[in-house]
C-alpha positions as CSV (number, residue, x, y, z in Angstrom):
1,M,2.1,-8.7,-2.3
2,A,1.6,-5.3,-3.8
3,E,4.3,-2.7,-3.2
4,V,3.1,0.1,-0.9
5,V,4.5,3.7,-1.3
6,L,4.1,6.4,1.3
7,R,3.7,9.8,-0.3
8,R,2.2,13.3,0.3
9,A,-1.5,13.4,-0.5
10,L,-2.6,15.3,-3.6
11,E,-5.9,17.1,-3.9
12,A,-7.2,14.2,-6.0
13,D,-6.6,11.8,-3.1
14,A,-9.0,13.5,-0.7
15,R,-12.0,11.2,-1.5
16,A,-10.0,8.0,-1.4
17,A,-8.3,9.0,1.9
18,A,-11.7,9.9,3.4
19,D,-13.1,6.6,2.3
20,V,-10.2,4.7,4.0
21,W,-10.9,6.8,7.2
22,L,-14.6,5.8,7.1
23,R,-13.9,2.1,6.6
24,S,-11.2,2.1,9.3
25,F,-13.3,4.0,11.8
26,R,-16.3,1.6,11.2
27,A,-14.1,-1.5,11.7
28,A,-12.0,-0.3,14.6
29,L,-14.6,1.8,16.5
30,P,-18.0,0.2,16.0
31,T,-19.3,1.6,19.4
32,V,-18.2,5.2,18.8
33,V,-20.8,7.5,17.5
34,R,-19.6,9.6,14.6
35,P,-20.8,13.2,14.7
36,H,-20.6,13.7,10.9
37,S,-22.1,11.9,8.0
38,D,-20.0,10.1,5.4
39,D,-20.4,13.0,3.0
40,G,-19.4,15.5,5.8
41,V,-16.2,13.5,6.4
42,R,-15.5,13.5,2.7
43,E,-16.0,17.3,2.5
44,F,-13.8,17.8,5.5
45,F,-11.0,15.9,3.8
46,R,-11.4,17.7,0.6
47,H,-11.6,21.3,2.0
48,V,-9.6,21.1,5.2
49,V,-7.4,18.0,5.8
50,V,-5.6,17.5,2.4
51,P,-5.2,21.2,1.5
52,S,-4.2,22.5,4.9
53,Q,-2.6,19.7,6.9
54,E,0.5,17.6,6.3
55,T,-1.4,14.6,4.8
56,W,0.4,11.4,3.7
57,V,-1.2,8.4,2.0
58,A,-0.1,4.8,1.6
59,E,-0.7,3.8,-2.0
60,A,-0.6,0.1,-3.0
61,D,0.1,-0.9,-6.6
62,G,-3.2,-1.7,-8.3
63,E,-5.2,-1.1,-5.1
64,G,-5.1,2.7,-4.7
65,I,-5.0,4.4,-1.3
66,V,-4.9,2.0,1.6
67,G,-3.9,4.2,4.5
68,L,-3.4,7.8,5.6
69,M,-1.6,9.8,8.2
70,V,-2.0,13.4,9.1
71,L,0.5,15.6,11.0
72,D,-0.8,18.9,12.4
73,G,2.0,20.7,14.2
74,E,3.4,18.2,16.7
75,A,0.2,16.2,16.6
76,L,-0.1,12.9,14.9
77,S,-3.7,13.8,14.3
78,Q,-4.8,10.8,12.2
79,L,-3.5,7.4,11.3
80,Y,-6.0,5.1,9.6
81,L,-5.5,2.0,7.5
82,D,-8.0,0.1,5.4
83,P,-9.0,-2.9,7.5
84,D,-7.8,-5.3,4.8
85,W,-4.4,-3.8,5.0
86,R,-3.8,-3.9,8.8
87,G,-0.9,-6.0,10.0
88,R,1.3,-5.4,7.0
89,G,3.7,-2.9,8.5
90,I,2.1,0.2,7.0
91,G,1.3,1.7,10.3
92,D,4.9,1.1,11.5
93,R,6.1,2.9,8.4
94,F,3.8,5.8,9.0
95,V,5.0,6.2,12.7
96,A,8.6,6.0,11.6
97,L,7.9,8.8,9.0
98,A,6.0,10.9,11.7
99,K,9.1,10.6,14.0
100,E,11.4,11.6,11.2
101,R,9.2,14.6,10.3
102,R,8.8,15.6,13.9
103,P,12.1,14.7,15.6
104,G,11.3,16.9,18.6
105,G,8.4,14.7,19.7
106,L,4.8,13.9,18.9
107,T,1.5,13.8,20.7
108,L,-1.8,12.1,19.7
109,W,-5.2,11.3,21.0
110,T,-7.0,7.9,20.7
111,F,-10.2,6.6,22.2
112,Q,-10.0,4.6,25.4
113,V,-12.0,1.8,23.8
114,N,-9.4,1.4,21.0
115,K,-7.1,-1.0,22.9
116,P,-5.3,-2.2,19.7
117,A,-4.3,1.4,19.1
118,H,-3.0,1.7,22.7
119,R,-0.8,-1.4,22.1
120,F,0.4,-0.2,18.7
121,Y,1.4,3.3,20.0
122,E,3.0,1.9,23.2
123,R,5.0,-0.5,21.1
124,H,6.3,2.5,19.2
125,G,7.5,4.3,22.4
126,F,4.4,6.5,23.1
127,T,3.4,7.0,26.7
128,A,-0.2,7.6,27.9
129,V,-0.1,11.0,29.8
130,E,-3.8,12.1,30.1
131,F,-7.2,10.3,30.2
132,T,-10.4,12.3,29.7
133,D,-14.1,11.6,30.0
134,G,-14.7,12.7,26.4
135,T,-16.2,16.1,27.0
136,G,-13.5,17.7,24.9
137,N,-14.1,15.7,21.7
138,E,-17.0,15.8,19.2
139,E,-17.8,12.1,19.8
140,R,-18.1,12.6,23.5
141,E,-16.1,9.4,23.9
142,P,-13.5,9.0,26.7
143,D,-10.0,9.3,25.2
144,V,-6.3,9.2,26.1
145,R,-3.5,11.4,25.0
146,Y,-0.1,9.8,24.2
147,V,3.2,11.5,23.9
148,W,6.4,10.4,22.2
149,Q,9.7,12.1,23.2
150,P,13.0,11.1,21.5
């Protein structure tokens, strides 16, 4: 199995990170309507996410970028893995890194339809604290806010 290294994203990683996001979103959330085109997502990663947020990538030997995590203040704002790389412990490593980087606590949002994400975060000590009807997000999809306190 290829070695996977977690590291801060470089400007040159923006497109690969966006492509992981797109593949992951399609696989995990097939019923959720995305408000932005693929190119719009890639531009957002290139101009906003990688340069201005604490963006981390999982890079596998010979495979390139296979996962990403974004911390924005106390928010774990994004954690996405290439579908072929799920179940290999990379998400666990990202959450451990997030807790190390934000020892005072974390918050995150996930869609209510994403039951595997609920199980994953609850296994890592996050607690659901708020459920919405989706009017506060671009997708207009009901979501849930999770909090982790050390």
